[in-house]
N, CA, C and O atoms as CSV, one atom per row, in Angstrom:
chain,resi,resn,atom,element,x,y,z
A,1,MET,N,N,-49.640,65.918,24.270
A,1,MET,CA,C,-49.810,65.741,25.608
A,1,MET,C,C,-50.009,65.999,27.053
A,1,MET,O,O,-49.830,65.545,28.183
A,2,PRO,N,N,-50.785,67.624,25.929
A,2,PRO,CA,C,-50.943,68.165,27.579
A,2,PRO,C,C,-53.021,67.808,27.918
A,2,PRO,O,O,-53.550,67.247,26.958
A,3,ASN,N,N,-53.832,68.066,28.938
A,3,ASN,CA,C,-54.972,67.155,29.196
A,3,ASN,C,C,-55.187,65.847,29.018
A,3,ASN,O,O,-56.161,65.440,28.385
A,4,ARG,N,N,-53.581,64.425,29.995
A,4,ARG,CA,C,-53.905,63.434,29.595
A,4,ARG,C,C,-54.202,63.196,30.812
A,4,ARG,O,O,-53.795,63.958,31.690
A,5,ARG,N,N,-55.001,62.050,31.124
A,5,ARG,CA,C,-55.018,61.452,33.094
A,5,ARG,C,C,-53.683,60.986,32.801
A,5,ARG,O,O,-53.127,60.413,31.864
A,6,ILE,N,N,-53.141,61.760,34.752
A,6,ILE,CA,C,-52.193,61.037,34.286
A,6,ILE,C,C,-52.252,59.503,35.818
A,6,ILE,O,O,-52.150,59.894,36.981
A,7,SER,N,N,-52.383,58.232,35.593
A,7,SER,CA,C,-52.239,57.570,36.885
A,7,SER,C,C,-51.761,58.687,38.476
A,7,SER,O,O,-51.070,59.697,38.611
A,8,ARG,N,N,-52.391,58.009,39.217
A,8,ARG,CA,C,-52.117,57.998,40.663
A,8,ARG,C,C,-51.272,57.464,41.281
A,8,ARG,O,O,-50.746,57.853,42.324
A,9,ASP,N,N,-51.055,56.443,40.632
A,9,ASP,CA,C,-49.802,55.409,40.921
A,9,ASP,C,C,-48.426,56.045,40.472
A,9,ASP,O,O,-47.630,55.972,41.409
A,10,VAL,N,N,-47.862,56.660,39.323
A,10,VAL,CA,C,-46.943,57.338,38.784
A,10,VAL,C,C,-47.366,59.048,39.662
A,10,VAL,O,O,-46.867,59.994,40.271
A,11,LYS,N,N,-47.638,58.929,39.550
A,11,LYS,CA,C,-47.747,60.791,40.406
A,11,LYS,C,C,-47.192,60.399,42.251
A,11,LYS,O,O,-46.531,61.183,42.933
A,12,ILE,N,N,-47.681,59.025,42.716
A,12,ILE,CA,C,-47.195,58.708,43.821
A,12,ILE,C,C,-45.799,58.242,43.517
A,12,ILE,O,O,-45.123,58.423,44.529
A,13,ALA,N,N,-45.198,57.803,42.704
A,13,ALA,CA,C,-43.928,57.533,42.567
A,13,ALA,C,C,-43.037,58.063,42.628
A,13,ALA,O,O,-41.959,57.862,43.186
A,14,ALA,N,N,-43.562,59.057,41.842
A,14,ALA,CA,C,-42.851,60.142,41.251
A,14,ALA,C,C,-42.132,61.552,42.099
A,14,ALA,O,O,-41.132,62.191,41.770
A,15,ILE,N,N,-43.303,61.805,43.629
A,15,ILE,CA,C,-42.925,62.366,44.569
A,15,ILE,C,C,-42.856,61.526,45.549
A,15,ILE,O,O,-43.600,61.855,46.473
A,16,ARG,N,N,-42.094,60.294,45.782
A,16,ARG,CA,C,-41.762,59.095,46.379
A,16,ARG,C,C,-39.966,59.289,46.042
A,16,ARG,O,O,-39.020,59.338,46.828
A,17,LEU,N,N,-40.017,59.364,44.571
A,17,LEU,CA,C,-38.795,59.417,44.224
A,17,LEU,C,C,-37.826,60.498,44.506
A,17,LEU,O,O,-36.666,60.352,44.891
A,18,HIS,N,N,-38.645,61.941,44.192
A,18,HIS,CA,C,-37.726,62.702,44.259
A,18,HIS,C,C,-37.662,62.962,45.718
A,18,HIS,O,O,-36.602,63.482,46.066
A,19,GLY,N,N,-38.590,62.717,46.731
A,19,GLY,CA,C,-38.359,62.445,48.667
A,19,GLY,C,C,-37.183,62.083,48.630
A,19,GLY,O,O,-36.291,62.819,49.052
A,20,CYS,N,N,-36.934,60.831,48.099
A,20,CYS,CA,C,-35.878,60.479,49.034
A,20,CYS,C,C,-34.736,60.391,48.037
A,20,CYS,O,O,-33.983,59.431,48.201
A,21,ASP,N,N,-34.531,61.024,47.269
A,21,ASP,CA,C,-33.828,61.995,46.518
A,21,ASP,C,C,-32.373,60.473,45.143
A,21,ASP,O,O,-31.241,60.432,44.660
A,22,LEU,N,N,-33.950,59.457,45.267
A,22,LEU,CA,C,-33.305,58.519,44.196
A,22,LEU,C,C,-32.440,59.183,43.183
A,22,LEU,O,O,-31.228,59.061,43.010
A,23,LEU,N,N,-33.405,59.987,42.481
A,23,LEU,CA,C,-33.620,59.877,41.128
A,23,LEU,C,C,-33.601,61.537,40.799
A,23,LEU,O,O,-34.441,62.081,41.516
A,24,ARG,N,N,-32.871,62.538,39.900
A,24,ARG,CA,C,-32.574,63.881,39.639
A,24,ARG,C,C,-33.963,63.899,38.897
A,24,ARG,O,O,-34.450,62.923,38.327
A,25,LEU,N,N,-34.666,65.447,39.006
A,25,LEU,CA,C,-36.069,65.477,38.441
A,25,LEU,C,C,-35.948,65.748,36.978
A,25,LEU,O,O,-36.870,65.998,36.202
A,26,SER,N,N,-35.026,65.685,36.789
A,26,SER,CA,C,-34.600,65.630,34.996
A,26,SER,C,C,-35.172,63.814,34.503
A,26,SER,O,O,-35.945,63.384,33.647
A,27,ASN,N,N,-34.463,63.285,35.374
A,27,ASN,CA,C,-34.568,61.984,35.366
A,27,ASN,C,C,-36.280,61.227,35.494
A,27,ASN,O,O,-37.010,60.292,35.165
A,28,ILE,N,N,-36.165,62.366,36.164
A,28,ILE,CA,C,-37.794,61.217,36.896
A,28,ILE,C,C,-39.106,62.231,35.907
A,28,ILE,O,O,-40.311,61.985,35.863
A,29,LEU,N,N,-38.519,63.135,35.352
A,29,LEU,CA,C,-39.992,63.420,34.957
A,29,LEU,C,C,-39.154,63.342,33.225
A,29,LEU,O,O,-39.358,64.334,32.526
A,30,ASP,N,N,-38.270,62.205,32.609
A,30,ASP,CA,C,-38.444,61.624,31.336
A,30,ASP,C,C,-39.279,60.502,31.898
A,30,ASP,O,O,-40.370,60.523,31.329
A,31,CYS,N,N,-39.195,59.385,32.918
A,31,CYS,CA,C,-39.584,58.384,32.860
A,31,CYS,C,C,-41.682,58.373,33.051
A,31,CYS,O,O,-42.525,57.668,32.496
A,32,CYS,N,N,-41.806,59.448,34.032
A,32,CYS,CA,C,-42.712,59.609,33.761
A,32,CYS,C,C,-43.823,60.206,32.830
A,32,CYS,O,O,-45.000,59.862,32.722
A,33,ALA,N,N,-42.918,61.494,31.996
A,33,ALA,CA,C,-43.689,61.777,30.964
A,33,ALA,C,C,-44.050,62.888,31.169
A,33,ALA,O,O,-44.687,63.260,30.183
A,34,PHE,N,N,-43.984,63.919,32.182
A,34,PHE,CA,C,-44.954,64.738,32.555
A,34,PHE,C,C,-44.533,66.183,32.698
A,34,PHE,O,O,-44.202,66.150,33.883
A,35,PHE,N,N,-44.327,67.369,32.331
A,35,PHE,CA,C,-43.672,68.031,32.594
A,35,PHE,C,C,-43.165,68.710,33.928
A,35,PHE,O,O,-43.341,67.791,34.728
A,36,GLU,N,N,-42.729,69.590,34.531
A,36,GLU,CA,C,-42.211,70.039,35.496
A,36,GLU,C,C,-43.301,71.341,36.191
A,36,GLU,O,O,-43.149,71.502,37.402
A,37,CYS,N,N,-43.944,71.892,35.775
A,37,CYS,CA,C,-44.901,72.493,35.737
A,37,CYS,C,C,-45.821,71.673,36.996
A,37,CYS,O,O,-46.096,72.045,38.137
A,38,THR,N,N,-46.287,69.920,35.970
A,38,THR,CA,C,-47.592,69.401,36.859
A,38,THR,C,C,-46.379,68.397,37.529
A,38,THR,O,O,-46.559,67.295,37.013
A,39,PHE,N,N,-45.290,68.333,38.410
A,39,PHE,CA,C,-44.642,67.367,39.207
A,39,PHE,C,C,-45.146,68.728,39.560
A,39,PHE,O,O,-46.372,68.636,39.499
A,40,TYR,N,N,-44.781,70.067,39.934
A,40,TYR,CA,C,-44.813,70.956,41.328
A,40,TYR,C,C,-46.150,70.935,41.636
A,40,TYR,O,O,-46.445,70.965,42.831
A,41,ARG,N,N,-46.910,70.897,40.917
A,41,ARG,CA,C,-48.579,71.048,41.121
A,41,ARG,C,C,-48.828,69.947,41.936
A,41,ARG,O,O,-48.943,70.140,43.147
A,42,ILE,N,N,-48.964,68.464,41.330
A,42,ILE,CA,C,-48.775,67.317,41.895
A,42,ILE,C,C,-47.883,67.918,43.651
A,42,ILE,O,O,-48.492,68.341,44.633
A,43,LEU,N,N,-46.601,67.776,43.542
A,43,LEU,CA,C,-45.939,68.521,44.884
A,43,LEU,C,C,-47.031,69.178,45.951
A,43,LEU,O,O,-47.379,68.603,46.982
A,44,LYS,N,N,-47.451,70.316,45.582
A,44,LYS,CA,C,-47.909,71.411,45.842
A,44,LYS,C,C,-49.106,70.685,46.830
A,44,LYS,O,O,-49.272,70.604,48.047
A,45,LEU,N,N,-49.761,70.257,45.757
A,45,LEU,CA,C,-51.067,69.216,46.477
A,45,LEU,C,C,-50.599,68.201,47.359
A,45,LEU,O,O,-51.374,67.942,48.279
A,46,TRP,N,N,-49.443,67.505,47.315
A,46,TRP,CA,C,-49.560,66.177,48.274
A,46,TRP,C,C,-49.005,67.460,49.336
A,46,TRP,O,O,-48.883,67.131,50.516
A,47,ARG,N,N,-48.819,68.250,49.134
A,47,ARG,CA,C,-47.925,68.854,50.897
A,47,ARG,C,C,-49.217,69.290,51.420
A,47,ARG,O,O,-49.349,68.696,52.490
A,48,GLU,N,N,-50.394,70.143,51.173
A,48,GLU,CA,C,-51.304,70.832,51.169
A,48,GLU,C,C,-52.624,69.611,51.739
A,48,GLU,O,O,-53.355,69.900,52.686
A,49,THR,N,N,-52.752,68.214,50.958
A,49,THR,CA,C,-53.890,67.781,51.428
A,49,THR,C,C,-53.107,66.856,51.995
A,49,THR,O,O,-53.395,66.588,53.161
A,50,GLY,N,N,-51.830,66.054,51.319
A,50,GLY,CA,C,-51.441,64.672,51.842
A,50,GLY,C,C,-51.823,63.637,50.638
A,50,GLY,O,O,-51.341,62.517,50.462
A,51,ASP,N,N,-53.090,64.486,49.637
A,51,ASP,CA,C,-52.965,63.358,48.830
A,51,ASP,C,C,-52.981,64.427,47.801
A,51,ASP,O,O,-52.771,65.634,47.920
A,52,ILE,N,N,-53.340,63.558,46.547
A,52,ILE,CA,C,-52.386,64.067,44.506
A,52,ILE,C,C,-53.412,64.019,44.453
A,52,ILE,O,O,-53.386,63.633,43.284
A,53,VAL,N,N,-54.802,64.073,44.741
A,53,VAL,CA,C,-56.348,64.202,44.137
A,53,VAL,C,C,-57.267,65.424,44.560
A,53,VAL,O,O,-58.192,65.363,45.371
A,54,ASN,N,N,-56.901,66.389,43.958
A,54,ASN,CA,C,-57.588,67.943,44.008
A,54,ASN,C,C,-59.116,67.148,44.753
A,54,ASN,O,O,-59.900,66.283,44.366
A,55,PRO,N,N,-58.971,68.063,46.094
A,55,PRO,CA,C,-60.241,67.317,47.488
A,55,PRO,C,C,-61.770,68.376,46.119
A,55,PRO,O,O,-62.889,67.907,45.916
A,56,ASN,N,N,-61.395,69.351,45.661
A,56,ASN,CA,C,-62.146,70.376,44.188
A,56,ASN,C,C,-62.463,70.216,43.256
A,56,ASN,O,O,-63.400,70.885,42.820
A,57,PRO,N,N,-62.037,69.554,42.728
A,57,PRO,CA,C,-62.083,69.899,40.917
A,57,PRO,C,C,-63.217,70.829,40.771
A,57,PRO,O,O,-64.126,71.230,41.498
A,58,SER,N,N,-62.678,71.094,39.108
A,58,SER,CA,C,-63.322,71.965,38.894
A,58,SER,C,C,-64.311,71.511,37.792
A,58,SER,O,O,-63.865,70.914,36.813
A,59,LEU,N,N,-65.393,71.722,37.888
A,59,LEU,CA,C,-66.573,70.822,37.329
A,59,LEU,C,C,-66.216,71.850,35.034
A,59,LEU,O,O,-65.931,73.003,34.712
A,60,CYS,N,N,-66.447,70.699,34.282
A,60,CYS,CA,C,-65.821,71.244,33.317
A,60,CYS,C,C,-67.421,71.151,32.744
A,60,CYS,O,O,-68.356,70.374,32.937
A,61,GLY,N,N,-67.221,72.326,31.968
A,61,GLY,CA,C,-68.324,72.420,31.115
A,61,GLY,C,C,-70.179,73.226,31.431
A,61,GLY,O,O,-70.445,73.287,32.632
A,62,GLN,N,N,-70.822,73.536,30.886
A,62,GLN,CA,C,-71.876,73.955,31.471
A,62,GLN,C,C,-73.061,73.076,32.184
A,62,GLN,O,O,-73.575,72.070,31.695
A,63,PRO,N,N,-73.434,73.763,33.642
A,63,PRO,CA,C,-74.140,72.745,34.533
A,63,PRO,C,C,-75.564,72.463,33.315
A,63,PRO,O,O,-75.752,73.179,32.331
A,64,ARG,N,N,-76.391,71.313,33.687
A,64,ARG,CA,C,-77.596,70.968,33.060
A,64,ARG,C,C,-78.153,72.129,33.402
A,64,ARG,O,O,-77.557,72.931,34.121
A,65,LEU,N,N,-79.662,72.399,32.805
A,65,LEU,CA,C,-80.793,73.272,32.990
A,65,LEU,C,C,-81.687,72.141,32.938
A,65,LEU,O,O,-82.694,72.822,33.129
A,66,LEU,N,N,-82.158,70.923,32.831
A,66,LEU,CA,C,-83.383,70.039,32.660
A,66,LEU,C,C,-82.447,68.970,33.424
A,66,LEU,O,O,-81.305,68.585,33.176
A,67,ASP,N,N,-83.582,68.552,34.699
A,67,ASP,CA,C,-82.473,67.452,35.349
A,67,ASP,C,C,-83.204,66.734,34.943
A,67,ASP,O,O,-83.995,67.178,34.111
A,68,HIS,N,N,-83.336,64.621,35.509
A,68,HIS,CA,C,-83.398,63.889,34.857
A,68,HIS,C,C,-85.292,63.265,34.904
A,68,HIS,O,O,-85.914,62.356,34.354
A,69,GLU,N,N,-85.646,64.450,35.955
A,69,GLU,CA,C,-87.745,64.283,36.099
A,69,GLU,C,C,-88.236,65.473,34.789
A,69,GLU,O,O,-89.005,64.969,33.970
A,70,ASP,N,N,-87.848,67.052,34.515
A,70,ASP,CA,C,-88.308,67.146,33.643
A,70,ASP,C,C,-87.959,66.113,32.373
A,70,ASP,O,O,-88.848,65.455,31.832
A,71,VAL,N,N,-86.816,66.063,32.042
A,71,VAL,CA,C,-86.901,65.220,30.622
A,71,VAL,C,C,-87.275,63.660,30.593
A,71,VAL,O,O,-87.086,63.074,29.526
A,72,ASN,N,N,-87.756,62.991,31.607
A,72,ASN,CA,C,-88.729,61.677,31.506
A,72,ASN,C,C,-90.253,63.100,31.269
A,72,ASN,O,O,-91.018,62.757,30.368
A,73,TYR,N,N,-90.576,64.231,31.832
A,73,TYR,CA,C,-91.962,64.564,31.719
A,73,TYR,C,C,-92.317,64.845,30.532
A,73,TYR,O,O,-93.415,64.689,29.997
A,74,ILE,N,N,-90.932,65.453,29.945
A,74,ILE,CA,C,-91.061,66.148,28.148
A,74,ILE,C,C,-91.054,64.724,28.165
A,74,ILE,O,O,-91.639,64.508,29.226
A,75,CYS,N,N,-90.818,63.787,27.757
A,75,CYS,CA,C,-90.443,62.209,27.101
A,75,CYS,C,C,-91.711,62.100,27.136
A,75,CYS,O,O,-92.164,62.600,26.107
A,76,SER,N,N,-93.093,61.418,28.265
A,76,SER,CA,C,-93.610,61.310,28.841
A,76,SER,C,C,-95.123,62.206,27.912
A,76,SER,O,O,-96.078,61.489,27.613
A,77,LEU,N,N,-95.165,63.496,27.603
A,77,LEU,CA,C,-96.105,64.523,27.201
A,77,LEU,C,C,-95.579,64.276,25.851
A,77,LEU,O,O,-96.396,64.714,25.041
A,78,VAL,N,N,-94.496,63.728,25.235
A,78,VAL,CA,C,-94.177,63.756,23.580
A,78,VAL,C,C,-95.519,62.472,23.051
A,78,VAL,O,O,-96.570,62.391,22.415
A,79,ARG,N,N,-94.383,61.512,23.987
A,79,ARG,CA,C,-95.421,59.792,24.030
A,79,ARG,C,C,-96.916,59.840,23.760
A,79,ARG,O,O,-97.570,59.139,22.988
A,80,ALA,N,N,-97.435,61.122,24.813
A,80,ALA,CA,C,-99.201,61.341,25.414
A,80,ALA,C,C,-99.638,61.762,24.005
A,80,ALA,O,O,-100.480,61.024,23.495
A,81,ASN,N,N,-99.126,63.053,23.115
A,81,ASN,CA,C,-99.658,63.630,22.122
A,81,ASN,C,C,-98.125,64.470,20.921
A,81,ASN,O,O,-97.359,65.430,20.844
A,82,LEU,N,N,-98.482,63.383,20.340
A,82,LEU,CA,C,-97.085,63.616,19.514
A,82,LEU,C,C,-97.490,64.822,18.473
A,82,LEU,O,O,-96.792,65.050,17.485
A,83,GLU,N,N,-98.627,65.544,18.763
A,83,GLU,CA,C,-98.760,66.779,17.999
A,83,GLU,C,C,-98.301,68.359,18.567
A,83,GLU,O,O,-98.316,69.520,18.157
A,84,TYR,N,N,-97.986,67.772,19.496
A,84,TYR,CA,C,-97.412,69.495,20.226
A,84,TYR,C,C,-95.357,69.451,19.478
A,84,TYR,O,O,-94.377,68.733,19.281
A,85,PHE,N,N,-96.103,71.297,19.327
A,85,PHE,CA,C,-94.668,71.732,18.786
A,85,PHE,C,C,-93.511,71.955,20.364
A,85,PHE,O,O,-93.888,71.670,21.500
A,86,LEU,N,N,-92.282,72.448,20.062
A,86,LEU,CA,C,-91.723,72.713,21.160
A,86,LEU,C,C,-91.942,73.818,21.482
A,86,LEU,O,O,-91.862,73.685,22.703
A,87,ASP,N,N,-92.167,74.850,21.318
A,87,ASP,CA,C,-92.938,76.055,21.956
A,87,ASP,C,C,-93.941,75.032,23.044
A,87,ASP,O,O,-93.722,74.683,24.204
A,88,GLU,N,N,-94.896,74.789,22.291
A,88,GLU,CA,C,-95.721,73.980,23.387
A,88,GLU,C,C,-95.267,73.658,24.587
A,88,GLU,O,O,-95.292,74.214,25.685
A,89,LEU,N,N,-94.666,72.230,24.008
A,89,LEU,CA,C,-94.154,72.147,25.398
A,89,LEU,C,C,-92.433,73.089,26.235
A,89,LEU,O,O,-91.647,72.451,26.936
A,90,LEU,N,N,-92.286,74.265,25.981
A,90,LEU,CA,C,-91.744,74.714,26.465
A,90,LEU,C,C,-92.554,75.463,27.454
A,90,LEU,O,O,-92.052,75.898,28.490
A,91,SER,N,N,-93.864,75.628,27.131
A,91,SER,CA,C,-94.688,75.999,27.952
A,91,SER,C,C,-95.236,75.697,29.024
A,91,SER,O,O,-95.616,76.437,29.932
A,92,LEU,N,N,-95.307,73.997,28.872
A,92,LEU,CA,C,-95.946,72.957,29.956
A,92,LEU,C,C,-94.661,72.926,30.545
A,92,LEU,O,O,-94.642,72.693,31.753
A,93,VAL,N,N,-93.672,73.093,30.017
A,93,VAL,CA,C,-92.072,73.073,31.045
A,93,VAL,C,C,-92.020,74.222,31.941
A,93,VAL,O,O,-91.498,74.386,33.044
A,94,ASN,N,N,-92.646,74.912,31.234
A,94,ASN,CA,C,-92.526,76.562,31.995
A,94,ASN,C,C,-93.050,76.511,33.126
A,94,ASN,O,O,-92.630,76.874,34.225
A,95,ASN,N,N,-94.586,75.746,32.608
A,95,ASN,CA,C,-95.701,76.288,33.806
A,95,ASN,C,C,-95.986,75.322,35.081
A,95,ASN,O,O,-96.584,75.660,36.103
A,96,ASN,N,N,-95.424,74.038,34.800
A,96,ASN,CA,C,-95.693,72.215,35.268
A,96,ASN,C,C,-94.561,71.985,35.488
A,96,ASN,O,O,-94.314,70.802,35.725
A,97,CYS,N,N,-93.303,73.046,35.514
A,97,CYS,CA,C,-91.598,71.713,35.996
A,97,CYS,C,C,-90.994,73.289,37.027
A,97,CYS,O,O,-90.253,73.311,38.010
A,98,PHE,N,N,-91.700,74.479,36.270
A,98,PHE,CA,C,-91.158,75.901,36.670
A,98,PHE,C,C,-89.486,75.975,36.544
A,98,PHE,O,O,-88.569,76.377,37.259
A,99,THR,N,N,-89.613,75.380,35.277
A,99,THR,CA,C,-87.860,76.014,34.750
A,99,THR,C,C,-88.036,76.530,33.686
A,99,THR,O,O,-88.781,76.138,32.787
A,100,SER,N,N,-87.014,77.928,33.716
A,100,SER,CA,C,-87.235,78.529,32.146
A,100,SER,C,C,-86.067,78.190,31.179
A,100,SER,O,O,-85.025,78.831,31.317
A,101,VAL,N,N,-86.151,77.203,30.176
A,101,VAL,CA,C,-85.028,77.156,28.881
A,101,VAL,C,C,-85.481,77.605,27.573
A,101,VAL,O,O,-86.541,78.195,27.361
A,102,HIS,N,N,-84.918,77.400,27.018
A,102,HIS,CA,C,-84.972,77.577,25.647
A,102,HIS,C,C,-85.578,76.626,25.382
A,102,HIS,O,O,-85.748,75.694,26.168
A,103,PHE,N,N,-86.276,76.707,23.559
A,103,PHE,CA,C,-86.939,75.406,23.550
A,103,PHE,C,C,-85.885,74.422,22.494
A,103,PHE,O,O,-86.057,73.288,22.049
A,104,SER,N,N,-84.558,75.560,22.297
A,104,SER,CA,C,-83.510,73.850,21.150
A,104,SER,C,C,-82.824,73.718,22.345
A,104,SER,O,O,-81.798,73.043,22.262
A,105,THR,N,N,-83.116,74.200,23.502
A,105,THR,CA,C,-82.952,73.095,24.671
A,105,THR,C,C,-83.348,71.507,25.168
A,105,THR,O,O,-82.957,70.464,25.691
A,106,ILE,N,N,-84.843,72.505,24.327
A,106,ILE,CA,C,-85.698,70.777,24.488
A,106,ILE,C,C,-85.203,69.980,23.679
A,106,ILE,O,O,-84.645,68.895,23.842
A,107,PHE,N,N,-85.462,70.642,22.688
A,107,PHE,CA,C,-84.719,69.892,21.595
A,107,PHE,C,C,-83.637,68.824,21.749
A,107,PHE,O,O,-83.875,67.635,21.539
A,108,LYS,N,N,-82.571,69.235,22.082
A,108,LYS,CA,C,-81.306,68.741,21.961
A,108,LYS,C,C,-81.937,67.645,23.610
A,108,LYS,O,O,-81.428,66.541,23.805
A,109,GLU,N,N,-82.532,67.951,24.138
A,109,GLU,CA,C,-83.212,67.005,24.964
A,109,GLU,C,C,-83.585,65.994,24.466
A,109,GLU,O,O,-82.961,64.933,24.467
A,110,LEU,N,N,-84.800,66.225,23.910
A,110,LEU,CA,C,-85.296,65.157,23.325
A,110,LEU,C,C,-84.513,63.862,22.048
A,110,LEU,O,O,-84.801,62.695,21.782
A,111,GLU,N,N,-83.577,64.704,21.593
A,111,GLU,CA,C,-82.367,64.458,20.795
A,111,GLU,C,C,-81.711,63.352,21.289
A,111,GLU,O,O,-81.726,62.220,20.807
A,112,GLN,N,N,-81.085,63.766,22.359
A,112,GLN,CA,C,-80.126,62.622,23.687
A,112,GLN,C,C,-80.728,61.540,24.100
A,112,GLN,O,O,-80.075,60.578,24.504
A,113,ALA,N,N,-82.340,61.542,24.049
A,113,ALA,CA,C,-83.260,60.727,24.458
A,113,ALA,C,C,-84.095,59.512,23.766
A,113,ALA,O,O,-85.060,58.779,23.982
A,114,GLY,N,N,-83.092,59.780,22.790
A,114,GLY,CA,C,-83.353,58.746,21.536
A,114,GLY,C,C,-84.589,58.868,20.427
A,114,GLY,O,O,-84.953,57.953,19.689
A,115,MET,N,N,-85.345,60.675,20.500
A,115,MET,CA,C,-86.464,60.829,20.294
A,115,MET,C,C,-86.351,61.619,18.629
A,115,MET,O,O,-85.938,62.777,18.567
A,116,SER,N,N,-86.689,60.993,17.567
A,116,SER,CA,C,-86.489,61.105,16.046
A,116,SER,C,C,-87.972,61.686,15.612
A,116,SER,O,O,-89.140,61.705,16.001
A,117,TRP,N,N,-87.089,62.167,14.495
A,117,TRP,CA,C,-88.620,62.274,13.807
A,117,TRP,C,C,-89.143,61.096,13.285
A,117,TRP,O,O,-90.336,60.936,13.026
A,118,LYS,N,N,-87.927,59.953,13.065
A,118,LYS,CA,C,-88.830,59.195,13.079
A,118,LYS,C,C,-89.190,57.780,13.712
A,118,LYS,O,O,-89.649,56.841,13.062
A,119,LYS,N,N,-89.039,57.771,14.460
A,119,LYS,CA,C,-89.322,57.454,15.269
A,119,LYS,C,C,-91.285,57.615,15.859
A,119,LYS,O,O,-92.304,56.937,15.992
A,120,LEU,N,N,-90.598,59.434,16.081
A,120,LEU,CA,C,-92.156,59.525,16.122
A,120,LEU,C,C,-93.353,59.315,15.199
A,120,LEU,O,O,-94.447,58.865,15.538
A,121,SER,N,N,-92.959,59.731,13.916
A,121,SER,CA,C,-93.950,59.536,12.749
A,121,SER,C,C,-94.182,58.253,12.475
A,121,SER,O,O,-95.155,57.961,11.779
A,122,HIS,N,N,-93.351,57.301,12.964
A,122,HIS,CA,C,-93.189,55.603,13.119
A,122,HIS,C,C,-94.644,55.502,14.459
A,122,HIS,O,O,-95.702,54.997,14.084
A,123,VAL,N,N,-94.521,56.027,15.961
A,123,VAL,CA,C,-95.347,55.872,16.714
A,123,VAL,C,C,-96.982,56.749,16.140
A,123,VAL,O,O,-97.892,55.937,16.310
A,124,ALA,N,N,-97.459,57.900,15.636
A,124,ALA,CA,C,-97.997,58.129,14.898
A,124,ALA,C,C,-98.698,57.712,13.936
A,124,ALA,O,O,-99.910,57.730,13.720
A,125,THR,N,N,-97.917,57.375,13.436
A,125,THR,CA,C,-99.038,55.758,12.235
A,125,THR,C,C,-99.805,54.414,13.460
A,125,THR,O,O,-100.963,53.998,13.490
A,126,GLU,N,N,-98.711,54.066,14.269
A,126,GLU,CA,C,-99.548,53.179,14.972
A,126,GLU,C,C,-100.231,53.567,15.915
A,126,GLU,O,O,-100.679,52.556,16.456
A,127,LYS,N,N,-100.704,54.798,16.623
A,127,LYS,CA,C,-101.751,55.799,16.678
A,127,LYS,C,C,-102.847,55.629,15.911
A,127,LYS,O,O,-103.787,55.004,16.400
A,128,ASN,N,N,-102.978,56.316,14.130
A,128,ASN,CA,C,-103.611,55.902,13.655
A,128,ASN,C,C,-104.900,55.089,13.628
A,128,ASN,O,O,-104.948,54.317,12.670
A,129,GLU,N,N,-105.713,55.074,14.252
A,129,GLU,CA,C,-106.715,53.771,14.261
A,129,GLU,C,C,-107.262,53.212,13.053
A,129,GLU,O,O,-107.716,52.069,13.100
A,130,GLY,N,N,-107.283,53.951,11.833
A,130,GLY,CA,C,-107.492,53.806,10.474
A,130,GLY,C,C,-106.575,52.674,9.850
A,130,GLY,O,O,-107.096,51.740,9.241
A,131,LEU,N,N,-105.268,52.764,10.002
A,131,LEU,CA,C,-104.257,52.367,9.665
A,131,LEU,C,C,-103.783,50.530,10.607
A,131,LEU,O,O,-103.212,49.512,10.214
A,132,HIS,N,N,-104.532,51.035,12.187
A,132,HIS,CA,C,-104.032,49.995,12.553
A,132,HIS,C,C,-105.122,48.808,12.308
A,132,HIS,O,O,-104.891,47.616,12.110
A,133,ALA,N,N,-106.611,49.603,12.394
A,133,ALA,CA,C,-107.119,48.134,11.852
A,133,ALA,C,C,-106.856,47.810,10.725
A,133,ALA,O,O,-107.457,46.736,10.727
A,134,ASP,N,N,-106.195,47.921,9.204
A,134,ASP,CA,C,-105.583,48.598,8.682
A,134,ASP,C,C,-104.698,46.750,8.861
A,134,ASP,O,O,-104.989,45.608,8.504
A,135,PHE,N,N,-103.655,47.351,9.547
A,135,PHE,CA,C,-102.702,46.046,9.513
A,135,PHE,C,C,-103.181,45.357,10.244
A,135,PHE,O,O,-103.144,44.236,9.737
A,136,MET,N,N,-103.947,45.301,11.813
A,136,MET,CA,C,-104.790,44.065,12.055
A,136,MET,C,C,-105.467,42.755,11.140
A,136,MET,O,O,-105.508,41.543,11.350
A,137,ALA,N,N,-106.116,43.882,9.702
A,137,ALA,CA,C,-106.754,42.966,9.596
A,137,ALA,C,C,-106.125,41.921,8.050
A,137,ALA,O,O,-106.686,40.868,7.747
């Protein structure tokens, strides 16, 4: 039951039931299916801000090191020259985007962008003029 999203309506209903003394707190908690500490946290937020949603939510996870423009730049480099190694891409990103990241970050971003060895090797064979001429013949 921990770390589940509780509907805004359920939270407001619990606060109103408690505020109007229509049910005991134990009954409200049983009906709404959350813990007493959760209820008091919601109640405190309601009293402090007038809303049950935290105005300053904490971010989960790590911030992204490369923004959308950087990822597009890396993808365009890979499409333009399939011969680049990760360390070459790393130096190009450092010099041209002024972003210092590890080569594993570039690898993960390429994977997330849908680049794979299979797709890259397929594009490389399409760019091979001899194979392209054989295909056209």
